[in-house]
N, C-alpha and C positions, 0 to 999 in steps of 0.2 A: 504494500500500500504506500503510495506516495505521501510524504508528510505535509505536502503543501495544500492548504485549503484554497480551492479555485477562487472563491469570492474574495480572498485576501491577497491573491498573487497578482498584483498589478505590475505589468511589465514595462513601466516607464522608468528610465534611468534617472537616478537622483544625483545631485551635484555633490562634490566634496569627497567622493569615494574613489576617484580615479587613482590607480597605482597601488591601492591597498591590496596586498596579496593574501588570499584566503586558502589555506590548505584544508581540503575536505577529505576525511578518511572514513570510508564506508564501503562495505562489500556489496551493497545493493546497487546494481548498475542503474536501475531506473531512478532511484533517489539521487544518486551522484549526478546523473545527467540533468535531472530537474533542478537541482541546486546550482549546477554549473550554468545552465541557461539563465536562471533567475538572477543570480549574482552578477554574471557578466553583463546582463542588460542594465544593471545599476552601476556599472563602472568598476566593479571589482575584478582583479585578476585572480583566476581560480586555478589551483593546482590540485589534481585528484590523486587519490591512492586507494587501493582496494584491499589492503591488508595492513596489520600493525607494523610489520617489518618495512613495508614500502612506505608507510606513513613516516616512520622515524628517519628513513633515508631521505625522503623528500624534505622533511623539516631541516635536516642537517645541511642539505645542498641548495635548497631553494629559499631558505630563511623567510618563512611566512610571517605576516604581521599578526595573524590570528589563526587558530586551528578549530575546525568543527570535527568532532570525533565521535564515532559510534563505539559502543562498548563491546558488542557482540561481533568480534572480528575473527576471521580464520587465523590460525597461527597464534601469535601473542595477542591477547585481547586488549581492549581499550584501557583497562586499568594499568596494565603493564606499559602501554604507550605513555600514559600520563607520568608514571614513575620515570620512564626513560627520558622524557622531555624535561622533567623537573630536575634531572641530574645536571643539566647544563643550560637550561633556558627558562626565562620567565614569560615566554610568549603566552598571551591569553588563550585559554582552552575552554570551549563551550561543548559540553557533552550533548549529543543527540542520540537518544536511545528509546527503544520500545519497552524497556524494563520499567515498570510502574512502581516497583517496590521501593519504599523509602530507603531501605538499607543500601540498595545499589547507588542511589543518588548521594547518600551521605558518604559512602566509601569513596566515590569519585571526587567529591569535594574535599574530603580529608586528604586524599592523595595529591591534591593541588589543582584540580579543575576550578575554573572561575565561575562557571554557571552550568545549568542543566535544563534541557528542554526535552519533554516527553513526546514521542511521536504518537499520532500525527500532530503537527503544529502549523500555525499560519505563518506565511512568509513575512507579514508585517511584524509579528512578534519576534521572529528570528532576526530581522533587520534591526529592530530596536535593541535587542540584546547585543548584536554585533557592535552597533554604534556605542553603546554604553561601555562595553569591554574595551574598545579601542580608545575611548576618551580617557579611561583610567590609565592607559599607558603613556599618555602625553601630558599628564597633569603635574609632572615633576618640574621644579621643586614644589613640594606640597604647600598648599595655601594654609596659612595659620588660622584663618577665619573661615568657618563653614556656616553659611547662612541658609536658613530654612524659613518657611512661613511661620512667623510667630516667635522664633528664637534664633540665637546665634551661639555657635560653639567656638571658643577660643582655645585652640590646641596648645598654644604656647603657655598662656596663663592658666590653663586647666580650669576654665570657668564657663558657665552657660548663663546667658542673659535673655530676658524677655522685655522688650521695650526699654532697654537700658538698665533693667533691674536684675540683680543677681538671682539665679535660681539655685537653691541649696540642693546639691546632690550628695549622697553618701559616697564614700570611696568606691564601693562596688557599682553603684549606679553610674558614676563617672567612668569607671573602667569599661562597662559595656557600651556606653555612649561613644567613648573614644574609639573602641575597636570598630564599631559599625560606621561611624562617620569617616574614618580613615579608609574605608572600603565602599565608597558611595556606589550604589547600584549593584554591588556584588552580593551574592547569596553566601552568607557566612554560616557554616554548619553549627549545629548545637554543640557538637563535640569541641570544635575549635573555640567557641565562645566560653564553654565551661573550663577548658584548659587555660585560656588567656586570662579569664577573670578570677577563677578559683584555684587553678593549678592542677597538676597531675593527680589522678585519683578521683576526680569529680566528673568524669566523662559521662556518667549515666544519671547524674542528678538533674534531670531536665525540669523538675518542679522548681528548682532554684531559679532557672531562667524565666519560667513563666511568671513567677511572683515578681522578680526584679523588673522584667519588661513591663508588667502592669504598673509598677510604681513610676517607671520612667515615662510611660505614656501619659499617666495622670498629671505629671509635672510639665510635660513639654508639648503634647499634642493639643490642638485646639478642641478636638473631640476625641477623647481617649477611647470611646467605645467604637469609633470608626477611624483607626489610625491611618494617617496619610504618609507619614515619614518612616516610622518604625514598623515595618511590615513583617508579618509572620508567613513563612512558607511551611505549611503543616507537615510535621514529621521530619523536616529537614533542618530548618534554621531560621535566620532573620535577615532582613535586607533593609538598608537605609536608603530612602529615596529623598534627595534634597528638595 
């Protein structure tokens, strides 16, 4: 089954993407062809690979700007490809997989993937994820101020303000806010957050995260019952949307 929803796959090229090299690693010939056509129409340069070994070889020799990676590959699977890439490269990796289980998604994120899309998906959503991942690679040096609707995070002074007034955050609340705002748009796994905020040995204490995120939302979101900035990806983790 092709992952592209026809009603979402508009074949009009968009500006600002010319020259961006996308490595697509997937053994599904129809999917690979569909993605190549759709991405090329939008100005991307597409490099294809049909196996994990071929994907690693293409990455080493063609130096892509971003990688779209299937998990269920012949030979070495997608998780091994992520490990291989992360041994020498920080290139953004978006996993495209038919595996719906949360454990597969979490494993991919923990190994170093930047995002995860479950097949079938719409082309508009894939393009948005591509743009977000690419933006994160060109934001260095990091901006010390992160502004969102209703509040500002000062990463240098370690403070949060609303309308110029300080918002009191506990040390743990600040830690989780800092991790998320330093990774705007990126899905951060529960395990990574638990390790970063509480340390090793807390990887399964997901209730800690739920309670802490609830407190952060009440302090920072305009409507904490319908959060706009601190988003939950059920079973996987959290994402900060500026």
